[in-house]
N, CA, C, O and CB atoms as a CASP TS submission, in Angstrom:
PFRMAT TS
TARGET T0000
AUTHOR 0000-0000-0000
METHOD Language model
MODEL 1
PARENT N/A
ATOM      1  N   MET     1       1.290  -0.993  -0.356  1.00  0.00           N
ATOM      2  CA  MET     1       0.319  -0.033   0.155  1.00  0.00           C
ATOM      3  C   MET     1       0.994   1.224   0.222  1.00  0.00           C
ATOM      4  O   MET     1       1.970   1.321   0.966  1.00  0.00           O
ATOM      5  CB  MET     1      -0.262  -0.405   1.497  1.00  0.00           C
ATOM      6  N   SER     2       0.442   2.611  -0.740  1.00  0.00           N
ATOM      7  CA  SER     2       1.745   3.319  -0.605  1.00  0.00           C
ATOM      8  C   SER     2       1.132   4.215   0.427  1.00  0.00           C
ATOM      9  O   SER     2       0.014   4.082   0.924  1.00  0.00           O
ATOM     10  CB  SER     2       2.462   4.068  -2.019  1.00  0.00           C
ATOM     11  N   ALA     3       2.061   5.194   0.692  1.00  0.00           N
ATOM     12  CA  ALA     3       1.322   6.300   1.669  1.00  0.00           C
ATOM     13  C   ALA     3       0.608   6.749   1.668  1.00  0.00           C
ATOM     14  O   ALA     3      -0.185   6.927   2.593  1.00  0.00           O
ATOM     15  CB  ALA     3       1.545   7.093   1.958  1.00  0.00           C
ATOM     16  N   ALA     4       0.587   7.100   0.689  1.00  0.00           N
ATOM     17  CA  ALA     4      -0.688   8.498   0.396  1.00  0.00           C
ATOM     18  C   ALA     4      -2.323   7.644   0.543  1.00  0.00           C
ATOM     19  O   ALA     4      -3.454   8.122   0.630  1.00  0.00           O
ATOM     20  CB  ALA     4      -0.501   9.364  -1.816  1.00  0.00           C
ATOM     21  N   GLY     5      -1.854   6.246   0.523  1.00  0.00           N
ATOM     22  CA  GLY     5      -2.892   4.874   0.731  1.00  0.00           C
ATOM     23  C   GLY     5      -3.140   5.111   2.411  1.00  0.00           C
ATOM     24  O   GLY     5      -4.254   5.144   2.933  1.00  0.00           O
ATOM     25  N   ALA     6      -2.043   5.243   3.019  1.00  0.00           N
ATOM     26  CA  ALA     6      -2.212   4.644   4.103  1.00  0.00           C
ATOM     27  C   ALA     6      -2.719   5.356   5.585  1.00  0.00           C
ATOM     28  O   ALA     6      -2.705   5.123   6.794  1.00  0.00           O
ATOM     29  CB  ALA     6      -1.065   4.093   4.164  1.00  0.00           C
ATOM     30  N   GLY     7      -3.328   6.737   4.277  1.00  0.00           N
ATOM     31  CA  GLY     7      -3.389   7.900   5.177  1.00  0.00           C
ATOM     32  C   GLY     7      -2.581   8.740   5.668  1.00  0.00           C
ATOM     33  O   GLY     7      -2.875   9.376   6.680  1.00  0.00           O
ATOM     34  N   ALA     8      -1.454   8.881   5.052  1.00  0.00           N
ATOM     35  CA  ALA     8      -0.477  10.133   5.077  1.00  0.00           C
ATOM     36  C   ALA     8      -0.664  10.834   4.016  1.00  0.00           C
ATOM     37  O   ALA     8      -0.696  10.226   2.946  1.00  0.00           O
ATOM     38  CB  ALA     8       0.963   9.863   5.129  1.00  0.00           C
ATOM     39  N   PRO     9      -0.828  12.228   4.024  1.00  0.00           N
ATOM     40  CA  PRO     9      -1.733  13.855   3.789  1.00  0.00           C
ATOM     41  C   PRO     9      -0.684  13.314   2.360  1.00  0.00           C
ATOM     42  O   PRO     9      -0.383  12.125   2.252  1.00  0.00           O
ATOM     43  CB  PRO     9      -1.386  15.968   5.137  1.00  0.00           C
ATOM     44  N   GLY    10      -0.252  14.273   1.424  1.00  0.00           N
ATOM     45  CA  GLY    10      -0.219  14.600   0.589  1.00  0.00           C
ATOM     46  C   GLY    10       0.268  16.019   0.468  1.00  0.00           C
ATOM     47  O   GLY    10       0.154  16.759   1.445  1.00  0.00           O
ATOM     48  N   PRO    11       0.749  16.414  -0.537  1.00  0.00           N
ATOM     49  CA  PRO    11       0.846  17.778  -0.349  1.00  0.00           C
ATOM     50  C   PRO    11      -0.023  18.789  -0.503  1.00  0.00           C
ATOM     51  O   PRO    11      -0.304  18.875  -1.698  1.00  0.00           O
ATOM     52  CB  PRO    11       1.605  18.093  -0.907  1.00  0.00           C
ATOM     53  N   VAL    12      -0.778  19.879   0.371  1.00  0.00           N
ATOM     54  CA  VAL    12      -1.948  20.842  -0.430  1.00  0.00           C
ATOM     55  C   VAL    12      -2.434  21.230  -2.062  1.00  0.00           C
ATOM     56  O   VAL    12      -1.976  22.264  -2.548  1.00  0.00           O
ATOM     57  CB  VAL    12      -1.616  22.065  -0.009  1.00  0.00           C
ATOM     58  N   PRO    13      -2.811  20.884  -2.392  1.00  0.00           N
ATOM     59  CA  PRO    13      -3.237  21.596  -3.693  1.00  0.00           C
ATOM     60  C   PRO    13      -3.247  22.848  -3.815  1.00  0.00           C
ATOM     61  O   PRO    13      -3.773  23.576  -2.973  1.00  0.00           O
ATOM     62  CB  PRO    13      -4.371  21.347  -4.059  1.00  0.00           C
ATOM     63  N   GLY    14      -2.556  23.367  -5.085  1.00  0.00           N
ATOM     64  CA  GLY    14      -2.247  24.444  -5.265  1.00  0.00           C
ATOM     65  C   GLY    14      -1.279  25.263  -4.518  1.00  0.00           C
ATOM     66  O   GLY    14      -1.872  26.154  -3.911  1.00  0.00           O
ATOM     67  N   THR    15      -0.346  25.280  -4.388  1.00  0.00           N
ATOM     68  CA  THR    15       0.428  25.999  -2.580  1.00  0.00           C
ATOM     69  C   THR    15       1.439  25.933  -3.707  1.00  0.00           C
ATOM     70  O   THR    15       1.769  27.114  -3.817  1.00  0.00           O
ATOM     71  CB  THR    15       0.723  24.870  -0.491  1.00  0.00           C
ATOM     72  N   ASP    16       2.179  25.191  -4.681  1.00  0.00           N
ATOM     73  CA  ASP    16       3.335  24.733  -5.031  1.00  0.00           C
ATOM     74  C   ASP    16       3.773  26.614  -5.168  1.00  0.00           C
ATOM     75  O   ASP    16       4.968  26.763  -5.424  1.00  0.00           O
ATOM     76  CB  ASP    16       3.335  23.453  -6.539  1.00  0.00           C
ATOM     77  N   ASP    17       3.019  27.880  -5.040  1.00  0.00           N
ATOM     78  CA  ASP    17       3.236  29.132  -5.015  1.00  0.00           C
ATOM     79  C   ASP    17       4.107  29.322  -4.117  1.00  0.00           C
ATOM     80  O   ASP    17       5.333  29.396  -4.194  1.00  0.00           O
ATOM     81  CB  ASP    17       2.235  29.840  -4.875  1.00  0.00           C
ATOM     82  N   LEU    18       3.471  29.392  -3.336  1.00  0.00           N
ATOM     83  CA  LEU    18       3.212  29.822  -1.946  1.00  0.00           C
ATOM     84  C   LEU    18       4.990  29.326  -1.451  1.00  0.00           C
ATOM     85  O   LEU    18       5.876  30.160  -1.266  1.00  0.00           O
ATOM     86  CB  LEU    18       1.578  28.819  -1.052  1.00  0.00           C
ATOM     87  N   VAL    19       5.218  27.526  -1.290  1.00  0.00           N
ATOM     88  CA  VAL    19       5.733  27.210  -1.126  1.00  0.00           C
ATOM     89  C   VAL    19       6.970  27.156  -1.062  1.00  0.00           C
ATOM     90  O   VAL    19       7.673  26.635  -0.196  1.00  0.00           O
ATOM     91  CB  VAL    19       5.363  26.961  -1.280  1.00  0.00           C
ATOM     92  N   GLY    20       7.345  27.873  -2.282  1.00  0.00           N
ATOM     93  CA  GLY    20       8.467  28.171  -3.864  1.00  0.00           C
ATOM     94  C   GLY    20       9.232  30.014  -3.053  1.00  0.00           C
ATOM     95  O   GLY    20      10.373  30.465  -2.957  1.00  0.00           O
ATOM     96  N   ARG    21       8.211  30.400  -2.758  1.00  0.00           N
ATOM     97  CA  ARG    21       8.155  31.765  -2.255  1.00  0.00           C
ATOM     98  C   ARG    21       8.760  31.257  -0.163  1.00  0.00           C
ATOM     99  O   ARG    21       9.894  31.519   0.236  1.00  0.00           O
ATOM    100  CB  ARG    21       5.984  32.571  -2.635  1.00  0.00           C
ATOM    101  N   LEU    22       8.013  30.778   0.464  1.00  0.00           N
ATOM    102  CA  LEU    22       8.537  30.297   1.511  1.00  0.00           C
ATOM    103  C   LEU    22       9.749  30.064   1.401  1.00  0.00           C
ATOM    104  O   LEU    22      10.427  30.766   2.152  1.00  0.00           O
ATOM    105  CB  LEU    22       8.007  29.378   1.896  1.00  0.00           C
ATOM    106  N   ALA    23      10.559  29.058   0.499  1.00  0.00           N
ATOM    107  CA  ALA    23      11.403  28.442   0.218  1.00  0.00           C
ATOM    108  C   ALA    23      12.337  29.632   0.651  1.00  0.00           C
ATOM    109  O   ALA    23      12.958  29.578   1.713  1.00  0.00           O
ATOM    110  CB  ALA    23      11.338  27.815  -1.097  1.00  0.00           C
ATOM    111  N   ALA    24      12.416  30.678  -0.177  1.00  0.00           N
ATOM    112  CA  ALA    24      12.905  32.098  -0.795  1.00  0.00           C
ATOM    113  C   ALA    24      13.141  32.724   0.723  1.00  0.00           C
ATOM    114  O   ALA    24      14.250  33.146   1.050  1.00  0.00           O
ATOM    115  CB  ALA    24      11.574  33.083  -1.950  1.00  0.00           C
ATOM    116  N   ALA    25      12.085  32.746   1.556  1.00  0.00           N
ATOM    117  CA  ALA    25      12.216  33.915   2.911  1.00  0.00           C
ATOM    118  C   ALA    25      13.178  33.075   3.223  1.00  0.00           C
ATOM    119  O   ALA    25      14.408  33.122   3.257  1.00  0.00           O
ATOM    120  CB  ALA    25      10.895  34.298   4.230  1.00  0.00           C
ATOM    121  N   ALA    26      11.704  31.668   3.623  1.00  0.00           N
ATOM    122  CA  ALA    26      13.814  30.706   4.522  1.00  0.00           C
ATOM    123  C   ALA    26      15.399  31.332   4.235  1.00  0.00           C
ATOM    124  O   ALA    26      16.210  31.737   5.067  1.00  0.00           O
ATOM    125  CB  ALA    26      14.323  28.640   3.531  1.00  0.00           C
ATOM    126  N   GLU    27      15.526  31.249   2.685  1.00  0.00           N
ATOM    127  CA  GLU    27      16.746  31.081   2.746  1.00  0.00           C
ATOM    128  C   GLU    27      17.378  32.590   3.029  1.00  0.00           C
ATOM    129  O   GLU    27      18.425  32.964   3.557  1.00  0.00           O
ATOM    130  CB  GLU    27      17.177  30.349   1.494  1.00  0.00           C
ATOM    131  N   GLU    28      15.804  33.554   2.190  1.00  0.00           N
ATOM    132  CA  GLU    28      16.514  35.212   2.577  1.00  0.00           C
ATOM    133  C   GLU    28      16.597  34.545   4.315  1.00  0.00           C
ATOM    134  O   GLU    28      17.144  33.443   4.263  1.00  0.00           O
ATOM    135  CB  GLU    28      15.044  37.213   2.214  1.00  0.00           C
ATOM    136  N   LEU    29      16.182  34.946   5.873  1.00  0.00           N
ATOM    137  CA  LEU    29      16.778  34.104   7.065  1.00  0.00           C
ATOM    138  C   LEU    29      17.864  33.927   6.835  1.00  0.00           C
ATOM    139  O   LEU    29      18.921  34.552   6.907  1.00  0.00           O
ATOM    140  CB  LEU    29      16.294  32.887   7.395  1.00  0.00           C
ATOM    141  N   ALA    30      17.573  33.116   6.579  1.00  0.00           N
ATOM    142  CA  ALA    30      19.027  31.685   7.311  1.00  0.00           C
ATOM    143  C   ALA    30      20.386  32.941   6.924  1.00  0.00           C
ATOM    144  O   ALA    30      21.214  32.910   7.835  1.00  0.00           O
ATOM    145  CB  ALA    30      19.332  29.286   5.740  1.00  0.00           C
ATOM    146  N   ASP    31      20.706  33.825   5.983  1.00  0.00           N
ATOM    147  CA  ASP    31      21.634  34.774   5.425  1.00  0.00           C
ATOM    148  C   ASP    31      21.590  35.830   6.071  1.00  0.00           C
ATOM    149  O   ASP    31      22.613  36.513   6.111  1.00  0.00           O
ATOM    150  CB  ASP    31      21.484  35.078   4.162  1.00  0.00           C
ATOM    151  N   MET    32      20.169  36.355   6.897  1.00  0.00           N
ATOM    152  CA  MET    32      20.339  37.106   7.719  1.00  0.00           C
ATOM    153  C   MET    32      20.517  37.085   8.945  1.00  0.00           C
ATOM    154  O   MET    32      20.555  37.969   9.800  1.00  0.00           O
ATOM    155  CB  MET    32      19.792  37.580   7.602  1.00  0.00           C
ATOM    156  N   ALA    33      20.698  35.259   8.980  1.00  0.00           N
ATOM    157  CA  ALA    33      20.746  35.203  11.033  1.00  0.00           C
ATOM    158  C   ALA    33      22.183  35.100  11.104  1.00  0.00           C
ATOM    159  O   ALA    33      22.725  35.314  12.188  1.00  0.00           O
ATOM    160  CB  ALA    33      19.875  33.511  12.117  1.00  0.00           C
ATOM    161  N   LEU    34      23.143  34.680   9.691  1.00  0.00           N
ATOM    162  CA  LEU    34      24.658  33.956   9.311  1.00  0.00           C
ATOM    163  C   LEU    34      25.130  35.429   9.839  1.00  0.00           C
ATOM    164  O   LEU    34      25.688  35.744  10.890  1.00  0.00           O
ATOM    165  CB  LEU    34      25.161  33.319   7.310  1.00  0.00           C
ATOM    166  N   ASP    35      24.681  36.254   8.674  1.00  0.00           N
ATOM    167  CA  ASP    35      25.542  37.902   8.960  1.00  0.00           C
ATOM    168  C   ASP    35      25.506  38.502  10.496  1.00  0.00           C
ATOM    169  O   ASP    35      26.327  39.059  11.225  1.00  0.00           O
ATOM    170  CB  ASP    35      24.677  39.290   7.957  1.00  0.00           C
ATOM    171  N   ARG    36      23.359  37.877  10.667  1.00  0.00           N
ATOM    172  CA  ARG    36      24.295  38.860  12.437  1.00  0.00           C
ATOM    173  C   ARG    36      24.576  38.218  13.628  1.00  0.00           C
ATOM    174  O   ARG    36      24.406  38.530  14.806  1.00  0.00           O
ATOM    175  CB  ARG    36      23.331  40.127  13.310  1.00  0.00           C
ATOM    176  N   LEU    37      25.057  37.220  13.051  1.00  0.00           N
ATOM    177  CA  LEU    37      26.102  36.191  13.419  1.00  0.00           C
ATOM    178  C   LEU    37      26.920  36.571  13.800  1.00  0.00           C
ATOM    179  O   LEU    37      27.096  37.136  14.879  1.00  0.00           O
ATOM    180  CB  LEU    37      26.563  35.456  12.700  1.00  0.00           C
ATOM    181  N   GLN    38      27.787  36.283  12.775  1.00  0.00           N
ATOM    182  CA  GLN    38      29.468  36.886  11.853  1.00  0.00           C
ATOM    183  C   GLN    38      29.732  38.987  12.640  1.00  0.00           C
ATOM    184  O   GLN    38      30.658  39.733  12.957  1.00  0.00           O
ATOM    185  CB  GLN    38      28.876  37.006   8.938  1.00  0.00           C
ATOM    186  N   ARG    39      28.076  39.002  12.571  1.00  0.00           N
ATOM    187  CA  ARG    39      28.715  40.937  13.631  1.00  0.00           C
ATOM    188  C   ARG    39      29.097  40.889  14.316  1.00  0.00           C
ATOM    189  O   ARG    39      30.082  41.510  14.715  1.00  0.00           O
ATOM    190  CB  ARG    39      28.068  42.082  14.312  1.00  0.00           C
ATOM    191  N   ALA    40      28.074  39.581  15.110  1.00  0.00           N
ATOM    192  CA  ALA    40      28.262  39.622  16.978  1.00  0.00           C
ATOM    193  C   ALA    40      29.598  38.424  17.512  1.00  0.00           C
ATOM    194  O   ALA    40      29.842  38.228  18.703  1.00  0.00           O
ATOM    195  CB  ALA    40      26.330  38.897  17.913  1.00  0.00           C
ATOM    196  N   LEU    41      30.461  37.614  16.186  1.00  0.00           N
ATOM    197  CA  LEU    41      31.320  37.434  16.468  1.00  0.00           C
ATOM    198  C   LEU    41      32.471  37.949  16.133  1.00  0.00           C
ATOM    199  O   LEU    41      33.536  37.379  16.367  1.00  0.00           O
ATOM    200  CB  LEU    41      31.235  36.696  16.430  1.00  0.00           C
ATOM    201  N   ASP    42      32.318  39.701  15.232  1.00  0.00           N
ATOM    202  CA  ASP    42      33.380  40.385  14.938  1.00  0.00           C
ATOM    203  C   ASP    42      33.848  41.663  16.126  1.00  0.00           C
ATOM    204  O   ASP    42      34.890  42.234  16.447  1.00  0.00           O
ATOM    205  CB  ASP    42      33.037  40.899  13.524  1.00  0.00           C
ATOM    206  N   ALA    43      32.412  41.699  16.525  1.00  0.00           N
ATOM    207  CA  ALA    43      32.578  42.562  17.827  1.00  0.00           C
ATOM    208  C   ALA    43      32.217  41.853  19.030  1.00  0.00           C
ATOM    209  O   ALA    43      31.732  42.763  19.702  1.00  0.00           O
ATOM    210  CB  ALA    43      31.724  43.826  17.804  1.00  0.00           C
ATOM    211  N   GLY    44      32.164  41.088  19.540  1.00  0.00           N
ATOM    212  CA  GLY    44      32.912  40.385  20.646  1.00  0.00           C
ATOM    213  C   GLY    44      32.011  40.279  21.659  1.00  0.00           C
ATOM    214  O   GLY    44      31.051  39.509  21.676  1.00  0.00           O
ATOM    215  N   ASP    45      32.340  41.096  22.547  1.00  0.00           N
ATOM    216  CA  ASP    45      31.024  41.435  24.194  1.00  0.00           C
ATOM    217  C   ASP    45      30.528  42.522  23.792  1.00  0.00           C
ATOM    218  O   ASP    45      29.731  42.959  24.623  1.00  0.00           O
ATOM    219  CB  ASP    45      31.668  41.824  26.082  1.00  0.00           C
ATOM    220  N   GLY    46      30.650  43.252  22.769  1.00  0.00           N
ATOM    221  CA  GLY    46      30.252  45.021  22.942  1.00  0.00           C
ATOM    222  C   GLY    46      28.892  45.159  21.467  1.00  0.00           C
ATOM    223  O   GLY    46      28.721  46.085  20.674  1.00  0.00           O
ATOM    224  N   ALA    47      28.250  44.016  21.582  1.00  0.00           N
ATOM    225  CA  ALA    47      27.213  43.976  20.014  1.00  0.00           C
ATOM    226  C   ALA    47      26.227  42.420  20.756  1.00  0.00           C
ATOM    227  O   ALA    47      25.598  41.962  19.802  1.00  0.00           O
ATOM    228  CB  ALA    47      28.596  43.445  17.805  1.00  0.00           C
ATOM    229  N   PRO    48      25.886  41.422  22.245  1.00  0.00           N
ATOM    230  CA  PRO    48      25.334  41.242  22.670  1.00  0.00           C
ATOM    231  C   PRO    48      23.607  41.188  22.375  1.00  0.00           C
ATOM    232  O   PRO    48      22.883  40.287  22.798  1.00  0.00           O
ATOM    233  CB  PRO    48      25.911  41.690  23.235  1.00  0.00           C
ATOM    234  N   HIS    49      23.135  42.377  21.546  1.00  0.00           N
ATOM    235  CA  HIS    49      22.113  42.305  20.734  1.00  0.00           C
ATOM    236  C   HIS    49      21.799  41.633  19.557  1.00  0.00           C
ATOM    237  O   HIS    49      20.710  41.340  19.061  1.00  0.00           O
ATOM    238  CB  HIS    49      21.972  43.181  20.523  1.00  0.00           C
ATOM    239  N   LEU    50      23.444  41.357  19.041  1.00  0.00           N
ATOM    240  CA  LEU    50      23.194  41.260  17.333  1.00  0.00           C
ATOM    241  C   LEU    50      22.602  38.769  17.402  1.00  0.00           C
ATOM    242  O   LEU    50      21.957  38.093  16.601  1.00  0.00           O
ATOM    243  CB  LEU    50      25.856  41.952  15.997  1.00  0.00           C
ATOM    244  N   ALA    51      23.201  38.442  18.557  1.00  0.00           N
ATOM    245  CA  ALA    51      23.916  37.540  19.265  1.00  0.00           C
ATOM    246  C   ALA    51      21.848  36.878  19.680  1.00  0.00           C
ATOM    247  O   ALA    51      21.564  35.795  20.190  1.00  0.00           O
ATOM    248  CB  ALA    51      25.384  38.412  20.806  1.00  0.00           C
ATOM    249  N   VAL    52      21.123  37.661  19.362  1.00  0.00           N
ATOM    250  CA  VAL    52      19.289  38.103  20.105  1.00  0.00           C
ATOM    251  C   VAL    52      19.097  37.931  19.204  1.00  0.00           C
ATOM    252  O   VAL    52      18.379  36.946  19.033  1.00  0.00           O
ATOM    253  CB  VAL    52      18.509  39.492  20.782  1.00  0.00           C
ATOM    254  N   GLU    53      19.557  38.714  17.894  1.00  0.00           N
ATOM    255  CA  GLU    53      18.751  38.800  16.991  1.00  0.00           C
ATOM    256  C   GLU    53      18.806  37.454  15.744  1.00  0.00           C
ATOM    257  O   GLU    53      17.918  36.954  15.054  1.00  0.00           O
ATOM    258  CB  GLU    53      19.035  40.191  16.522  1.00  0.00           C
ATOM    259  N   GLU    54      20.163  37.205  15.849  1.00  0.00           N
ATOM    260  CA  GLU    54      20.233  35.527  15.703  1.00  0.00           C
ATOM    261  C   GLU    54      19.397  34.615  15.585  1.00  0.00           C
ATOM    262  O   GLU    54      18.895  33.990  14.651  1.00  0.00           O
ATOM    263  CB  GLU    54      20.687  34.990  16.537  1.00  0.00           C
ATOM    264  N   ARG    55      19.298  34.634  17.009  1.00  0.00           N
ATOM    265  CA  ARG    55      18.475  33.186  17.064  1.00  0.00           C
ATOM    266  C   ARG    55      16.947  33.579  16.956  1.00  0.00           C
ATOM    267  O   ARG    55      16.275  32.598  17.275  1.00  0.00           O
ATOM    268  CB  ARG    55      18.757  32.250  18.631  1.00  0.00           C
ATOM    269  N   ARG    56      15.881  35.043  16.505  1.00  0.00           N
ATOM    270  CA  ARG    56      15.413  35.981  16.351  1.00  0.00           C
ATOM    271  C   ARG    56      14.839  34.703  14.893  1.00  0.00           C
ATOM    272  O   ARG    56      13.934  33.882  14.744  1.00  0.00           O
ATOM    273  CB  ARG    56      16.369  37.550  16.391  1.00  0.00           C
ATOM    274  N   LEU    57      15.603  35.038  14.372  1.00  0.00           N
ATOM    275  CA  LEU    57      15.494  35.236  12.812  1.00  0.00           C
ATOM    276  C   LEU    57      15.826  33.781  12.477  1.00  0.00           C
ATOM    277  O   LEU    57      15.261  33.413  11.447  1.00  0.00           O
ATOM    278  CB  LEU    57      16.613  36.458  12.054  1.00  0.00           C
ATOM    279  N   THR    58      16.789  32.608  13.219  1.00  0.00           N
ATOM    280  CA  THR    58      16.730  31.377  13.199  1.00  0.00           C
ATOM    281  C   THR    58      14.748  31.076  13.435  1.00  0.00           C
ATOM    282  O   THR    58      13.856  30.431  12.886  1.00  0.00           O
ATOM    283  CB  THR    58      17.942  30.807  14.471  1.00  0.00           C
ATOM    284  N   ARG    59      14.864  31.738  14.249  1.00  0.00           N
ATOM    285  CA  ARG    59      13.479  30.776  15.708  1.00  0.00           C
ATOM    286  C   ARG    59      12.686  31.065  14.015  1.00  0.00           C
ATOM    287  O   ARG    59      12.615  30.007  13.391  1.00  0.00           O
ATOM    288  CB  ARG    59      12.417  32.113  18.130  1.00  0.00           C
ATOM    289  N   ALA    60      12.327  31.841  13.527  1.00  0.00           N
ATOM    290  CA  ALA    60      11.759  32.074  11.912  1.00  0.00           C
ATOM    291  C   ALA    60      12.341  31.748  10.899  1.00  0.00           C
ATOM    292  O   ALA    60      11.396  31.201  10.332  1.00  0.00           O
ATOM    293  CB  ALA    60      11.565  33.266  11.513  1.00  0.00           C
ATOM    294  N   ARG    61      13.219  31.647  10.175  1.00  0.00           N
ATOM    295  CA  ARG    61      13.561  30.733   9.579  1.00  0.00           C
ATOM    296  C   ARG    61      12.917  29.056   9.813  1.00  0.00           C
ATOM    297  O   ARG    61      12.858  28.282   8.857  1.00  0.00           O
ATOM    298  CB  ARG    61      14.810  30.942   9.792  1.00  0.00           C
ATOM    299  N   ARG    62      12.415  28.617  11.358  1.00  0.00           N
ATOM    300  CA  ARG    62      12.552  27.168  11.501  1.00  0.00           C
ATOM    301  C   ARG    62      11.177  27.124  11.630  1.00  0.00           C
ATOM    302  O   ARG    62      10.481  26.131  11.414  1.00  0.00           O
ATOM    303  CB  ARG    62      13.479  26.493  12.677  1.00  0.00           C
ATOM    304  N   SER    63      10.605  28.756  12.163  1.00  0.00           N
ATOM    305  CA  SER    63       8.742  27.545  11.592  1.00  0.00           C
ATOM    306  C   SER    63       8.731  28.051  10.237  1.00  0.00           C
ATOM    307  O   SER    63       7.804  27.407   9.746  1.00  0.00           O
ATOM    308  CB  SER    63       6.566  28.050  12.557  1.00  0.00           C
ATOM    309  N   VAL    64       9.250  28.913   9.193  1.00  0.00           N
ATOM    310  CA  VAL    64       8.831  29.058   7.646  1.00  0.00           C
ATOM    311  C   VAL    64       9.139  27.833   7.637  1.00  0.00           C
ATOM    312  O   VAL    64       8.672  27.214   6.680  1.00  0.00           O
ATOM    313  CB  VAL    64       9.533  30.083   6.500  1.00  0.00           C
ATOM    314  N   GLU    65       9.869  27.146   8.486  1.00  0.00           N
ATOM    315  CA  GLU    65       9.929  25.713   6.947  1.00  0.00           C
ATOM    316  C   GLU    65       9.275  24.824   7.186  1.00  0.00           C
ATOM    317  O   GLU    65       9.040  23.928   6.376  1.00  0.00           O
ATOM    318  CB  GLU    65      11.312  24.801   6.522  1.00  0.00           C
ATOM    319  N   ARG    66       8.604  24.896   8.957  1.00  0.00           N
ATOM    320  CA  ARG    66       7.232  24.032   9.282  1.00  0.00           C
ATOM    321  C   ARG    66       6.300  24.239   8.134  1.00  0.00           C
ATOM    322  O   ARG    66       5.640  23.527   7.377  1.00  0.00           O
ATOM    323  CB  ARG    66       6.418  24.523  10.721  1.00  0.00           C
ATOM    324  N   ALA    67       6.548  25.652   8.342  1.00  0.00           N
ATOM    325  CA  ALA    67       4.740  25.627   7.375  1.00  0.00           C
ATOM    326  C   ALA    67       5.296  24.904   5.438  1.00  0.00           C
ATOM    327  O   ALA    67       4.443  24.417   4.696  1.00  0.00           O
ATOM    328  CB  ALA    67       3.793  28.358   7.103  1.00  0.00           C
ATOM    329  N   ILE    68       6.755  25.019   5.032  1.00  0.00           N
ATOM    330  CA  ILE    68       6.419  23.957   3.852  1.00  0.00           C
ATOM    331  C   ILE    68       6.215  22.608   3.970  1.00  0.00           C
ATOM    332  O   ILE    68       5.455  21.939   3.270  1.00  0.00           O
ATOM    333  CB  ILE    68       7.339  23.919   2.981  1.00  0.00           C
ATOM    334  N   GLY    69       7.421  21.930   5.535  1.00  0.00           N
ATOM    335  CA  GLY    69       6.938  20.408   5.847  1.00  0.00           C
ATOM    336  C   GLY    69       4.823  20.446   6.220  1.00  0.00           C
ATOM    337  O   GLY    69       4.169  19.407   6.291  1.00  0.00           O
ATOM    338  N   ILE    70       4.432  21.345   6.327  1.00  0.00           N
ATOM    339  CA  ILE    70       3.003  21.174   6.397  1.00  0.00           C
ATOM    340  C   ILE    70       2.403  21.094   5.313  1.00  0.00           C
ATOM    341  O   ILE    70       1.925  20.019   4.951  1.00  0.00           O
ATOM    342  CB  ILE    70       2.404  22.049   7.017  1.00  0.00           C
ATOM    343  N   LEU    71       2.316  22.110   4.641  1.00  0.00           N
ATOM    344  CA  LEU    71       2.317  22.385   3.071  1.00  0.00           C
ATOM    345  C   LEU    71       2.792  21.053   2.003  1.00  0.00           C
ATOM    346  O   LEU    71       2.025  20.368   1.327  1.00  0.00           O
ATOM    347  CB  LEU    71       3.451  23.696   2.833  1.00  0.00           C
ATOM    348  N   GLY    72       3.827  20.972   2.065  1.00  0.00           N
ATOM    349  CA  GLY    72       4.582  19.887   1.444  1.00  0.00           C
ATOM    350  C   GLY    72       4.169  18.424   1.177  1.00  0.00           C
ATOM    351  O   GLY    72       4.466  17.652   0.266  1.00  0.00           O
ATOM    352  N   ALA    73       3.201  18.265   2.529  1.00  0.00           N
ATOM    353  CA  ALA    73       3.293  17.069   2.991  1.00  0.00           C
ATOM    354  C   ALA    73       5.197  16.653   3.354  1.00  0.00           C
ATOM    355  O   ALA    73       5.851  15.805   2.746  1.00  0.00           O
ATOM    356  CB  ALA    73       2.457  16.122   1.754  1.00  0.00           C
ATOM    357  N   GLY    74       5.734  17.607   4.570  1.00  0.00           N
ATOM    358  CA  GLY    74       6.697  16.751   4.787  1.00  0.00           C
ATOM    359  C   GLY    74       8.122  16.923   3.772  1.00  0.00           C
ATOM    360  O   GLY    74       9.202  16.794   4.348  1.00  0.00           O
ATOM    361  N   ASP    75       8.127  17.182   2.427  1.00  0.00           N
ATOM    362  CA  ASP    75       8.458  17.294   1.373  1.00  0.00           C
ATOM    363  C   ASP    75       9.662  19.267   1.785  1.00  0.00           C
ATOM    364  O   ASP    75       9.919  19.977   0.813  1.00  0.00           O
ATOM    365  CB  ASP    75       6.757  17.109   0.250  1.00  0.00           C
ATOM    366  N   ALA    76      10.136  19.701   3.206  1.00  0.00           N
ATOM    367  CA  ALA    76      10.384  20.578   3.523  1.00  0.00           C
ATOM    368  C   ALA    76      11.377  20.309   2.773  1.00  0.00           C
ATOM    369  O   ALA    76      11.697  19.206   2.328  1.00  0.00           O
ATOM    370  CB  ALA    76      10.321  20.931   4.656  1.00  0.00           C
ATOM    371  N   PRO    77      12.204  21.960   2.526  1.00  0.00           N
ATOM    372  CA  PRO    77      13.978  21.871   1.979  1.00  0.00           C
ATOM    373  C   PRO    77      14.819  21.973   2.497  1.00  0.00           C
ATOM    374  O   PRO    77      15.908  21.875   1.931  1.00  0.00           O
ATOM    375  CB  PRO    77      14.525  22.568   1.240  1.00  0.00           C
TER
END
C-alpha cells in the first residue's frame, strides 16, 4: 500500500507557488541570521543584541520551514 493510501497526507493542492516563496524566505532568513552571527562574533561582547537577533531570525526560519513541511507533506527543503 502506498503512503497516500495509508492515510499519510499529500501536498496541499495549489500551494506550489506559496511553498516556493516560503522556501525563498527561509533562505533569506538564514542569510540574515548568519550575517547577524558574524557581526556579533566580530563585535565580541560589544553587541549582544546581534546574537539575540540571530536567534530570533533562526526561530523564524524554522517556523517557515515547518510551514513548508506542512504544506508539502514533509517535503521541506
